[in-house]
Steps between C-alpha positions, in 0.01 A plus 500: 500500500789734563613462146155598378505811715829611342376460149173685538496870429294756682238632261354845497177537310345827399124544537306803391215656691146444377410688182233761498183458292555515126238769435708762684730689273871433529570858601283465817662173607759521771843365415524146638823408674606134525571347839745222557429169678789273598420140414635203698510141389344228713843383617591855606180535699561165669848606597373831634245323713751242617750773606236678705395175670862420579535826697184436701611146565834629626327736741271228628789256554704736714500437867375791724844559647640552147298815445660837563281801580632834379348830621391732218551874504156576351268622771215552249518145372246241605761255630790568739712193428625303203571134511822359338 
């Protein structure tokens, strides 16, 4: 599967916004700008999901004494500590 990941290229497809009705003159139509959507293959999506699950699994497997609490210097933030 790793070999398949290396050979696949990230694709960027261009989609245009929806066209206006045809009966409106071309002068009145706003200029449509394309927007770009990055496409992923199935194997890239599977790898992305597996990597996020690995991190959560790592956090769940740590023993409580392995965690280190670090005070944050952000009094306006909702949390006062970070876990590492």
